[in-house]
ROFI-849341 format. One line per 4 residues: their letters; for each residue y, x, z of N, C-alpha, C. Coordinates in steps of 0.1 Angstrom, whole numbers. Atoms other than C-alpha are relative to their C-alpha. Layout:
a	Y X Z Y X Z Y X Z | ... .
***
This chain:
mfep	-13 -2 0 320 376 875 5 0 -16 | -7 0 15 339 365 842 10 10 -4 | -10 -9 4 360 390 823 7 -6 -11 | -6 4 12 387 381 799 -1 10 -12 .
vigl	-3 -8 12 387 392 764 14 -5 -7 | -15 4 4 423 392 750 4 8 -13 | -6 -6 12 438 398 717 15 -6 -1 | -14 4 -1 477 395 710 4 0 -16 .
evhf	-8 0 12 498 383 681 12 1 2 | -13 -3 -4 532 396 684 10 -1 -13 | -10 2 12 561 386 662 13 7 4 | -14 -7 -1 593 408 659 8 -5 -10 .
alrt	-11 2 9 625 396 644 6 13 -6 | -4 -12 5 634 425 620 17 1 0 | -15 -4 0 669 442 622 6 0 -12 | -6 -1 14 682 431 589 14 -10 2 .
askl	-12 9 1 716 414 580 -2 -12 -3 | 4 14 6 701 387 560 -14 -4 0 | 12 6 -1 671 365 557 -10 8 -9 | 11 -7 9 639 375 540 2 -3 -13 .
fcgc	-1 4 15 645 355 507 13 -6 -5 | -15 4 2 683 347 508 9 9 5 | -11 -8 -5 716 360 517 3 -5 14 | -3 2 -15 719 341 550 -1 9 11 .
saqg	1 -10 -11 727 358 581 -14 -3 7 | 12 0 -8 696 367 600 2 -1 16 | -6 0 -13 717 368 632 3 -11 5 | -2 14 -4 713 333 642 2 -2 16 .
fgag	-1 1 -15 712 340 681 15 -3 3 | -16 3 -6 743 323 697 8 -7 -9 | -6 7 10 753 307 664 0 -15 3 | 0 14 0 760 269 662 -10 -6 -7 .
pneh	12 5 7 733 247 650 1 -1 -17 | -2 2 15 727 250 612 11 5 -7 | -10 -6 5 754 274 606 -5 10 -11 | 4 -10 10 734 300 587 -12 -6 -9 .
vcpv	11 8 8 714 277 561 8 2 -14 | -5 1 13 715 276 524 -11 -8 -7 | 13 10 8 693 257 495 -13 7 3 | 13 -8 0 668 285 497 -8 -1 15 .
clgl	5 0 -12 661 287 533 -3 -17 6 | 3 14 -3 663 248 536 -12 -6 -9 | 14 5 9 634 245 510 3 -9 -9 | -4 11 10 655 225 485 -8 2 -16 .
pgtl	7 -1 14 638 219 451 7 8 -10 | -5 -8 13 645 243 421 7 13 7 | -5 -12 -5 655 271 445 -11 12 -2 | 10 -11 2 639 306 440 3 11 10 .
paln	-2 -11 -10 634 335 466 3 12 -6 | -4 -13 3 649 369 464 -3 9 12 | 5 -7 -12 630 393 485 11 12 4 | -11 -8 -7 652 414 510 -9 15 2 .
eeav	7 -13 0 641 451 503 -1 8 14 | -2 -6 -11 653 464 536 -11 -4 11 | 12 4 -9 627 441 554 -12 7 -3 | 13 -7 4 599 456 534 0 15 5 .
elal	-3 -12 -5 614 490 544 -5 2 15 | 3 1 -14 613 481 580 -14 -2 3 | 13 3 -1 578 466 579 -8 12 -3 | 8 -12 2 563 497 563 2 12 9 .
rfal	-2 -11 -9 580 521 586 -10 -4 13 | 7 5 -12 563 500 615 -14 3 -1 | 13 1 2 530 499 600 -5 16 -1 | 2 -14 1 532 536 592 -2 6 14 .
algc	2 -6 -12 540 545 626 -12 -3 10 | 10 2 -9 511 527 641 -14 5 -8 | 11 -4 6 486 545 617 -7 -7 -8 | 5 10 7 481 516 596 -5 6 -14 .
evpp	2 -2 14 464 518 561 10 -8 -8 | -9 7 7 488 510 537 -4 -1 -15 | 4 2 13 479 494 503 9 6 -12 | -9 -5 11 493 507 467 10 -11 0 .
qtyf	-11 13 2 511 470 465 -5 -9 8 | 2 11 -7 512 441 486 6 -12 -5 | -3 14 4 518 403 481 3 -9 9 | -4 12 -8 532 372 494 -7 -11 -3 .
hrkh	8 13 2 512 340 500 9 -11 5 | -4 12 -8 519 305 509 -8 -7 8 | 9 4 -12 506 294 541 4 -13 3 | -3 14 -1 507 257 543 -4 -6 13 .
yfyp	1 6 -14 513 237 576 12 -10 -1 | -11 11 1 534 205 580 4 -2 16 | -7 0 -14 557 206 611 15 -2 -4 | -14 2 1 594 194 615 8 13 -2 .
dapk	-8 -14 2 607 231 617 -4 7 -12 | 4 -6 12 591 239 584 6 -6 -12 | -6 7 10 615 228 556 -8 -1 -12 | 7 -2 14 594 239 526 -15 -8 2 .
nyqt	12 5 -3 561 224 544 -12 12 -3 | 10 -12 0 547 261 539 7 10 4 | -6 -12 -4 554 294 553 -3 13 -9 | 2 -10 9 559 324 530 -5 12 8 .
sqgd	7 -7 -11 535 349 548 -6 11 -11 | 9 -9 8 511 376 535 -15 -3 5 | 12 2 -3 475 371 533 -11 11 2 | 12 -9 -1 445 392 524 4 15 -4 .
vpvg	-3 -14 4 466 423 513 14 2 9 | -10 -1 -7 492 428 541 6 14 -1 | -7 -13 1 516 457 544 -6 13 6 | 7 -9 -7 495 475 568 -13 -7 9 .
qhgh	10 3 -8 461 473 586 -9 11 5 | 10 -10 -6 435 491 607 8 11 8 | -5 -10 -9 459 509 629 -4 -1 15 | 5 1 -14 460 515 666 13 5 8 .
idlp	-9 -4 -8 482 521 696 -6 5 12 | 4 -7 -13 474 544 725 10 -3 11 | -8 3 -11 486 533 760 4 12 9 | -1 -11 -10 499 554 787 -11 2 9 .
sgkr	13 0 -9 468 544 808 -10 6 -7 | 11 -6 6 447 560 781 -8 -9 -10 | 7 11 8 435 527 765 5 1 -14 | -4 -1 12 434 528 727 0 -16 -4 .
vgit	-1 12 2 443 493 713 0 -1 -17 | 0 0 15 432 485 676 9 -9 -6 | -11 11 7 459 468 652 -8 -4 -13 | 9 6 12 440 445 628 8 1 -12 .
rchl	-10 0 12 472 441 605 12 -2 5 | -15 4 -1 509 440 603 3 -5 -13 | -7 7 14 524 416 576 15 -6 4 | -16 6 1 559 403 567 -1 -17 -2 .
eeda	0 16 3 565 365 570 15 -4 4 | -13 7 -5 595 342 574 -2 -8 12 | 2 8 -13 602 325 607 3 -14 -3 | -1 13 0 603 289 612 14 -3 6 .
grlv	-12 3 -6 633 269 625 -3 -3 16 | 0 2 -15 637 257 661 2 -15 3 | -4 15 -6 632 221 676 7 0 13 | -8 1 -12 655 211 704 -3 -15 4 .
hppy	5 15 -5 643 180 725 10 -2 12 | -10 4 -10 674 166 744 -8 -8 12 | 8 8 -11 662 152 779 4 -16 -1 | -1 15 -1 654 116 782 4 -7 -13 .
adhs	-2 8 14 660 110 743 -12 -3 -6 | 11 6 10 639 93 718 -3 8 -13 | 0 -8 13 644 119 692 0 15 3 | 0 -16 0 643 157 685 10 5 -11 .
lvdl	-10 -5 12 668 178 665 -7 13 -4 | 5 -9 9 661 205 641 11 11 -3 | -10 -10 2 681 238 641 -8 11 -10 | 6 -9 10 673 259 610 6 13 -4 .
nrag	-5 -12 2 693 291 615 -10 9 1 | 10 -9 0 662 309 622 -9 0 -12 | 11 2 11 641 294 592 4 10 -11 | -1 -12 9 635 323 568 5 13 5 .
apli	-2 -11 -8 644 349 593 -12 9 -4 | 12 -10 1 622 382 586 -6 3 12 | 9 -3 -11 594 387 608 -11 10 -2 | 14 -6 3 566 413 613 -9 -7 10 .
emvt	10 2 -9 536 399 628 -11 10 0 | 9 -12 -3 513 424 644 -12 -8 7 | 15 9 -7 475 412 653 -8 12 5 | 7 -9 -5 455 433 676 -14 -5 -1 .
epdl	16 2 -4 417 437 680 1 -7 15 | 1 3 -13 403 421 710 -3 9 9 | 3 -14 -8 406 454 731 6 -1 13 | -4 1 -13 424 441 761 -7 -7 9 .
rsad	10 5 -10 408 432 793 5 -7 12 | -7 6 -13 435 421 818 14 -3 -5 | -15 3 4 469 407 819 9 12 2 | -9 -11 -3 483 440 834 -3 8 -15 .
eare	0 -7 13 468 457 801 9 -6 -11 | -9 8 9 485 430 780 14 4 2 | -14 -2 -4 518 436 797 3 16 -2 | -1 -14 6 513 475 792 2 1 -15 .
flte	1 -1 16 506 470 755 15 -5 -4 | -12 7 5 537 447 751 12 11 2 | -12 -11 -3 561 473 769 -2 11 -11 | 1 -11 11 546 500 746 5 -3 -14 .
vrai	-4 4 14 550 481 713 14 -3 -1 | -16 2 0 585 469 723 7 13 -2 | -7 -12 -1 596 505 730 -1 7 -15 | 2 -6 12 581 516 696 7 -7 -11 .
aqal	-9 9 9 598 488 676 14 4 1 | -13 -6 -2 630 500 692 3 12 -4 | -4 -13 3 628 534 687 -1 5 -14 | 2 -1 16 619 529 650 13 -6 -6 .
gvsd	-10 5 7 650 509 645 -6 -14 -7 | 6 10 8 628 480 633 4 -14 5 | -3 14 -7 637 453 658 7 3 13 | -8 -2 -12 660 448 688 -11 -4 10 .
aape	9 6 -10 628 431 703 2 -3 13 | -5 7 -12 645 412 727 -6 -14 2 | 9 15 -3 623 382 742 10 -10 4 | -9 9 -5 654 367 759 8 -4 -13 .
egkm	-8 6 15 671 362 722 -10 -4 -9 | 12 3 10 637 352 707 -3 9 -10 | 4 -11 10 632 384 688 -11 6 3 | 13 -2 -2 601 390 703 -9 -11 7 .
radv	6 10 -6 576 365 709 -17 4 -2 | 14 -6 1 536 367 714 -8 -14 2 | 13 9 -1 506 344 710 -11 5 7 | 11 -7 -6 476 353 732 -12 -9 -6 .
nvsv	14 5 2 440 348 722 -8 5 11 | 8 -5 -10 417 348 751 -14 -8 1 | 12 6 -1 381 341 758 -5 7 14 | 6 -7 -14 359 349 790 -14 1 -2 .
rlag	13 -3 0 325 363 792 -5 6 12 | 5 -10 -11 302 381 817 0 14 -8 | -1 -15 7 305 419 811 -13 4 -8 | 12 -4 9 283 430 783 -5 -9 -9 .
epfg	5 10 7 277 397 768 10 -3 -11 | -10 3 12 290 384 734 13 -6 5 | -14 6 -3 324 372 732 -2 -16 1 | 2 16 -4 330 335 744 9 -5 -13 .
tkve	-7 8 8 349 309 727 15 0 2 | -14 -5 -2 386 319 720 9 -13 -1 | -9 11 -3 415 297 730 14 8 -3 | -11 -6 2 449 305 716 13 -6 7 .
vknl	-11 7 -7 482 299 736 13 6 -8 | -13 -2 9 515 298 715 12 3 7 | -14 0 -1 549 309 716 5 4 15 | -4 -3 -10 553 329 747 11 11 -1 .
nsfk	-13 -8 3 587 345 750 4 10 12 | -3 -11 -10 584 369 781 -14 6 4 | 12 -7 -6 560 395 794 -6 -7 13 | 5 9 -12 559 374 826 -7 -12 -4 .
svaa	7 13 5 548 343 807 -13 5 -4 | 12 -3 6 522 363 789 -11 2 11 | 9 -5 -10 506 377 821 -5 -14 8 | 3 13 -8 509 341 839 -10 -8 -9 .
alaf	6 9 8 494 323 809 -13 5 -2 | 13 -6 1 465 348 806 -7 -2 14 | 7 3 -13 457 345 845 -4 -13 0 | 4 15 -2 457 307 843 -13 -3 -10 .
etkr	13 4 8 435 306 812 -12 6 2 | 12 -7 -5 411 332 825 -7 -9 12 | 5 7 -10 407 310 857 -6 -14 -6 | 4 14 5 405 277 837 -13 2 -8 .
qsgl	12 -1 9 379 288 812 -15 5 9 | 10 -5 -8 359 306 839 -6 -12 9 | 3 12 -7 359 274 860 -9 -10 -9 | 8 8 8 345 254 830 -14 7 -1 .
lead	12 -5 2 317 278 824 -9 0 13 | 8 2 -15 307 279 862 -6 -14 3 | 4 14 -2 304 241 860 -8 -4 -11 | 8 0 12 283 245 828 6 -11 -11 .
rpvt	-7 7 9 309 229 807 6 9 -10 | -4 -9 10 319 241 773 16 2 -1 | -14 -3 4 352 259 763 2 -5 -14 | -2 3 11 368 242 734 9 11 -7 .
qetr	-10 -8 7 384 262 706 11 -7 -3 | -13 8 1 420 251 705 12 7 1 | -14 -6 -3 456 259 705 7 -8 10 | -8 6 -11 474 254 737 15 6 3 .
gwne	-13 -4 -4 510 255 749 1 5 14 | -1 -6 -13 525 270 780 12 -6 6 | -9 6 -8 543 250 806 5 9 11 | -6 -10 -8 568 274 823 1 -7 14 .
ggqr	-2 6 -14 576 249 850 -13 -2 9 | 11 3 -7 542 240 858 -11 12 1 | 8 -10 0 527 274 853 -15 -2 -5 | 12 2 4 498 262 833 0 -3 -15 .
tysl	1 4 16 486 258 796 -4 -16 -1 | 4 12 3 481 225 779 -3 -2 -15 | 4 1 15 463 212 748 9 -4 -11 | -10 4 11 483 211 715 -10 -6 -12 .
rske	5 3 14 458 208 687 -13 9 -1 | 12 -7 4 423 219 676 2 14 -7 | -3 -11 6 424 254 663 0 1 -16 | 0 -1 14 433 260 625 -8 12 -2 .
taad	5 -14 6 413 284 604 7 4 -12 | -7 -4 13 425 303 573 -1 -11 -10 | 2 11 10 409 275 551 9 -12 3 | -9 10 -4 431 250 569 14 1 -5 .
yryl	-14 -2 5 463 267 558 1 1 -16 | -1 1 17 452 268 520 10 10 -4 | -9 -12 5 467 303 514 -2 1 -15 | 0 -1 13 476 307 479 10 10 -5 .
rdpd	-11 -9 4 497 336 461 12 -8 -4 | -14 8 2 534 326 459 3 5 -14 | -3 -2 15 541 325 420 13 6 -1 | -14 -5 3 578 332 425 4 12 7 .
ipav	-5 -12 -6 575 365 444 -9 10 -7 | 8 -10 6 562 395 424 -5 9 10 | 6 -12 -9 540 423 439 9 9 3 | -9 -10 -6 557 448 459 -6 14 0 .
alga	9 -12 1 547 484 452 3 8 11 | -1 -8 -10 542 508 480 -6 12 -3 | 5 -13 5 537 541 463 -3 11 11 | 4 -11 -9 522 573 478 14 7 3 .
drkr	-12 -7 -2 555 590 475 11 -5 10 | -8 9 -10 575 563 492 -7 1 15 | 4 -1 -13 550 564 521 2 15 7 | -1 -13 -5 550 602 524 15 3 6 .
rmia	-15 -3 -3 589 603 526 3 -8 12 | -4 7 -14 590 576 554 -9 5 10 | 8 -7 -12 561 593 574 7 11 5 | -9 -13 -5 583 625 575 12 -3 7 .
alpe	-12 4 -6 613 606 584 -2 -8 14 | 2 8 -11 596 587 614 6 8 12 | -6 -7 -11 615 596 647 -12 1 11 | 11 -2 -11 596 607 679 -1 -15 7 .
lprq	4 12 -5 579 577 696 0 1 14 | -2 -1 -13 583 569 732 -11 9 9 | 9 -10 -6 550 588 744 3 14 -6 | -4 -14 3 560 619 724 13 3 7 .
lvar	-10 -2 -9 593 618 741 -1 4 14 | 3 -4 -13 579 617 775 -9 12 1 | 7 -12 -1 556 644 767 8 14 -2 | -10 -12 1 585 667 755 8 3 14 .
ylaa	-6 -1 -12 604 659 785 -6 6 13 | 9 -5 -11 575 667 808 -1 15 0 | 1 -14 3 571 700 790 13 8 4 | -13 -6 -4 608 707 797 1 1 15 .
gvre	-2 -1 -14 603 702 833 7 -11 7 | -5 15 -6 616 667 838 -10 -6 7 | 11 10 -7 596 647 864 -3 -12 -6 | 7 10 8 575 621 853 8 -14 0 .
aeak	-8 15 0 595 591 866 12 0 -9 | -12 -1 8 627 602 849 -5 0 -14 | 6 -1 16 608 612 816 -4 -11 -3 | 6 13 6 593 577 814 12 -9 -1 .
qigy	-10 8 2 625 561 822 10 3 -11 | -8 -5 11 643 579 797 -7 -4 -13 | 9 2 11 616 582 770 -4 -17 -6 | 4 14 4 609 544 769 14 -10 -3 .
dhel	-13 7 4 647 535 762 7 8 -10 | -3 -11 13 655 550 727 16 4 0 | -13 -2 0 693 546 734 2 12 9 | -3 -9 -13 692 565 769 -6 14 -5 .
aaff	6 -14 5 668 592 751 10 7 -8 | -10 -8 9 694 600 725 12 5 6 | -12 -5 -10 721 603 752 -3 12 7 | 3 -9 -7 701 624 772 -3 14 -7 .
daaa	1 -12 8 690 647 743 13 10 -3 | -15 -8 5 726 655 733 5 5 13 | -6 -7 -13 736 661 770 -10 11 4 | 8 -10 -5 705 682 779 1 13 -10 .
qayg	-2 -11 10 711 704 746 13 7 5 | -12 -6 0 747 710 754 1 7 15 | -1 -4 -14 742 716 792 -9 14 1 | 5 -14 0 734 752 802 -11 0 14 .
gapq	10 0 -13 713 742 835 -13 -7 -5 | 12 5 1 680 725 839 0 -15 -3 | 1 15 4 672 693 821 -3 -11 11 | 2 10 -11 660 678 854 15 -6 4 .
tvan	-12 3 -5 696 679 865 6 -12 -7 | -5 10 8 708 659 835 -8 -14 1 | 8 11 -1 680 635 840 3 -8 13 | -4 7 -13 689 629 875 12 -9 0 .
wvtg	-14 9 0 726 619 866 -2 -11 -11 | 4 11 10 713 599 836 -4 -12 4 | 7 13 -6 689 578 854 5 -6 11 | -4 2 -13 705 578 887 14 -8 -1 .
evag	-15 4 -1 744 575 890 5 -7 -12 | -5 5 14 751 570 852 -5 -15 -2 | 9 13 4 725 543 845 4 -11 10 | -2 10 -12 731 526 879 13 -6 -1 .
rand	-15 7 4 768 522 873 3 -8 -11 | 0 7 12 764 510 839 -8 -14 1 | 9 12 -2 737 485 851 10 -11 10 | -8 10 -7 762 471 877 9 -8 -8 .
rgqs	-10 7 10 785 464 849 -7 -11 -9 | 8 8 10 758 446 830 0 7 -13 | 0 -8 12 758 473 805 -10 10 -2 | 8 -12 2 736 499 789 8 11 1 .
vaat	-10 -13 -1 747 535 791 6 1 -15 | -6 0 15 751 534 751 12 -9 -3 | -11 9 2 774 505 755 14 4 5 | -10 -4 -7 798 523 776 7 10 -8 .
rltp	-8 -9 8 825 548 764 -2 15 6 | 5 -15 -5 808 578 783 -7 8 -12 | 6 -9 8 799 607 761 -9 9 6 | 7 -10 -5 772 632 764 10 11 4 .
aalv	-7 -12 -3 799 660 763 8 -3 15 | -6 3 -13 819 642 792 -9 1 11 | 8 -2 -11 788 642 814 -1 14 1 | 1 -14 -3 782 678 808 10 7 4 .
alld	-13 -4 -6 818 685 815 0 -1 15 | 0 6 -13 814 667 847 -10 11 10 | 10 -8 -6 782 688 856 5 15 2 | -5 -12 0 799 720 847 10 3 11 .
lvda	-9 1 -12 827 713 873 -7 2 12 | 8 -1 -12 801 707 897 -7 16 2 | 9 -15 -1 781 741 890 10 10 3 | -12 -11 -1 814 761 889 6 -1 17 .
gtls	-3 0 -14 820 749 925 13 -6 0 | -12 8 1 852 731 912 1 -13 6 | 1 14 -3 842 697 920 -15 -2 10 | 13 4 -6 819 685 949 -8 -11 -6 .
itaa	9 11 6 789 661 940 4 -12 4 | -6 15 -6 804 634 962 12 -4 -10 | -12 1 7 837 637 943 -4 -4 -15 | 4 2 15 819 639 908 -6 -15 -1 .
kelv	4 14 1 799 606 916 12 -11 0 | -11 10 0 832 588 924 7 1 -12 | -9 0 11 846 598 891 -9 -8 -13 | 9 7 12 816 582 870 4 -13 -5 .
pell	-5 14 5 831 545 869 12 4 -11 | -11 -2 9 861 560 851 -4 7 -12 | 6 -7 11 840 583 828 -7 -11 -9 | 4 9 9 824 551 816 9 -8 -7 .
dgaq	-10 6 7 856 537 806 7 11 -11 | -5 -8 9 862 569 786 9 11 4 | -9 -11 -6 882 592 809 -9 12 -1 | 5 -11 0 877 629 808 1 7 14 .
pael	0 -4 -14 866 649 839 12 8 4 | -9 -10 -4 889 678 838 14 -7 3 | -15 4 -1 921 656 834 -1 -8 14 | 2 8 -11 908 634 863 2 10 13 .
vasr	0 -11 -9 904 665 885 14 5 2 | -15 -6 -1 939 679 877 8 -10 3 | -11 9 -6 958 647 881 -2 -5 15 | 3 7 -14 942 639 914 0 10 10 .
glgq	3 -11 -9 939 673 929 -13 -1 6 | 16 1 -2 901 668 932 -6 13 4 | 5 -13 -1 895 705 931 -7 3 13 | 9 -5 -12 868 718 955 6 12 6 .
vsds	-4 -14 -9 880 744 982 -11 10 -1 | 11 -9 1 858 773 973 4 15 5 | -5 -14 -5 882 802 985 -4 1 15 | 6 -1 -14 866 816 1016 11 1 10 .
galq	-12 -2 -9 901 826 1031 6 -16 4 | -5 15 0 914 788 1028 -10 -8 9 | 9 7 -7 883 774 1041 -3 6 15 | 3 -6 -12 879 799 1070 10 -5 10 .
aivd	-12 5 -10 914 786 1084 -5 -14 4 | 5 14 -3 899 749 1082 -12 1 11 | 9 -2 -10 869 761 1100 2 2 15 | -4 -4 -11 885 778 1127 8 -12 7 .
evla	-7 13 -7 907 745 1133 -10 -8 6 | 7 8 -5 877 725 1136 -9 4 12 | 5 -7 -11 860 748 1160 9 0 13 | -8 1 -10 890 749 1180 1 -13 5 .
anpd	-4 14 -5 895 712 1182 -13 -7 6 | 11 6 -4 859 704 1191 -10 10 9 | 7 -9 -10 846 728 1221 -13 -6 3 | 12 5 -6 820 703 1233 -10 1 -12 .
lver	10 0 13 804 700 1196 -7 14 -1 | 5 -15 2 805 739 1195 -10 4 10 | 10 -3 -10 785 741 1226 -13 -7 -4 | 14 7 4 760 716 1215 -7 5 -11 .
vtan	6 -5 14 754 732 1181 -5 15 5 | 3 -14 -5 753 768 1199 -15 -2 7 | 13 1 -8 724 753 1222 -12 -5 -11 | 9 5 10 707 735 1190 8 0 -12 .
pkai	-7 -2 14 716 750 1156 -2 -10 -9 | 2 11 10 700 720 1138 11 -10 -1 | -11 9 1 731 700 1149 11 5 -8 | -12 -5 7 754 720 1127 4 -10 -11 .
nall	-6 11 7 756 692 1104 12 -8 5 | -12 8 -5 778 674 1129 15 7 -3 | -14 -8 1 805 703 1128 3 0 -18 | -2 0 15 801 705 1088 6 -13 -5 .
gkvm	-5 12 3 810 668 1087 16 -1 4 | -16 0 -5 843 675 1106 6 8 -10 | -7 -9 11 850 704 1081 4 -8 -12 | 0 9 14 843 679 1051 12 -9 2 .
aask	-9 9 -4 866 655 1069 15 6 -2 | -13 -6 1 894 679 1075 6 5 -13 | -4 -5 14 894 691 1040 0 -11 -10 | -2 12 7 895 655 1028 -11 1 -13 .
gkan	9 -1 8 861 662 1011 1 9 -11 | -1 -8 11 872 690 990 -7 14 3 | 5 -13 -5 854 719 1009 -14 2 -8 | 13 -3 7 825 735 991 -10 0 12 .
pdla	8 2 -14 797 724 1017 -7 14 1 | 8 -13 -2 776 755 1010 6 9 7 | -9 -13 -4 804 779 1016 4 -2 15 | -5 3 -12 817 759 1046 -12 0 12 .
rrll	12 -2 -9 780 759 1062 -2 14 3 | 1 -16 -4 779 797 1059 9 4 8 | -9 -5 -8 811 801 1074 -1 -4 15 | 4 6 -14 802 779 1104 -10 8 5 .
gerl	9 -9 -5 771 799 1108 3 14 4 | -5 -15 -2 789 832 1108 8 0 13 | -9 0 -13 815 821 1134 -7 -4 12 | 9 2 -12 787 807 1157 -10 9 2 .
g	10 -11 -3 765 837 1154 -14 -6 -5 .
***
């Protein structure tokens, strides 16, 4: 039985306002073709690059968070290749001295994946192929946008492990504020390197599959390549080292070209970009300022008594984690209560609108105010849930309760009168409950209906029990 040996090359679009070597906007998603271009990113003769310092900061933060070794200074190189979306006919990247190398990422499953290197480079443009046309179009909005490329060791052994790794590294990039890491916007892309072998044998011949823009595509491409390469070896045919593309419609890979090596790219130091100092003081300062990463957040939530499912849902969404932390700190009750509301009613209602919780007008303070009203017996849980859509629009719980008379009836005298009316109006039901006390919920429902949902259900149940003996 052949097993796959998998390494990933993951590209993240950095969260900067401008491109890596010019002042053009790096936010090209959704813009018209070639709106964000200038002589520098068009590669016109006589232009000189000016390095974006913020991009260096973000790349350094990412490398340090992965435990990478960071050199005292780093350099940029020219990586030569000829393609219609490369205006300069080379890509400005980093060669033998990247911003970080020899790091690792620990997955929730316990697997440790080695990180060979993290380096800065500029993105290429985008080719558009109109259907049934005899030409292609080039959009250079993306050309020159800053990227981090992260290359792993060949430590992954299945498509599921690859998906788990991509989920982890995306959450890390988002938590660090390094990248939006949104595959659907082209802000996270992956190339996969895969070979197959019999367990324990040396690595086989590696094949690269380029430009996979979703986790689903990565898993599907790995499954197809594993089967394709295994079939070749079982038929005593060689696997050719090559670069392949992914056909989403056909769910299969196809040959693009023979695999290039570093020598094919003719790397050379870029003479127009000086060395970038990455001093020890700068690194210490950045390490001290690193935020909690997803796995650290999950561990903290578990220690606070939050269930694993909610802890993971919150911990792997940095915006949701910030909201939860603020609410849990202000709330006097159990963190699990806040977690239930944040991951359930609040996140669910926001998702129905196509929003994240952070994109709504709900504040942690407003959610805590709602929970306090429930805890005080002023508002029933049912009524509280019905207010959530308006809280997402910025309404305040106390004002809604006051204006609509939603306060829960918790006065035993007032509620006793309602209970007595229900018992008097439903003698058959009283007889049934007397014979089978477990049927008391039927009477409780009548009380809740008579009070228009305002009765405190715990108090109503107790009063019914007392009346029925």
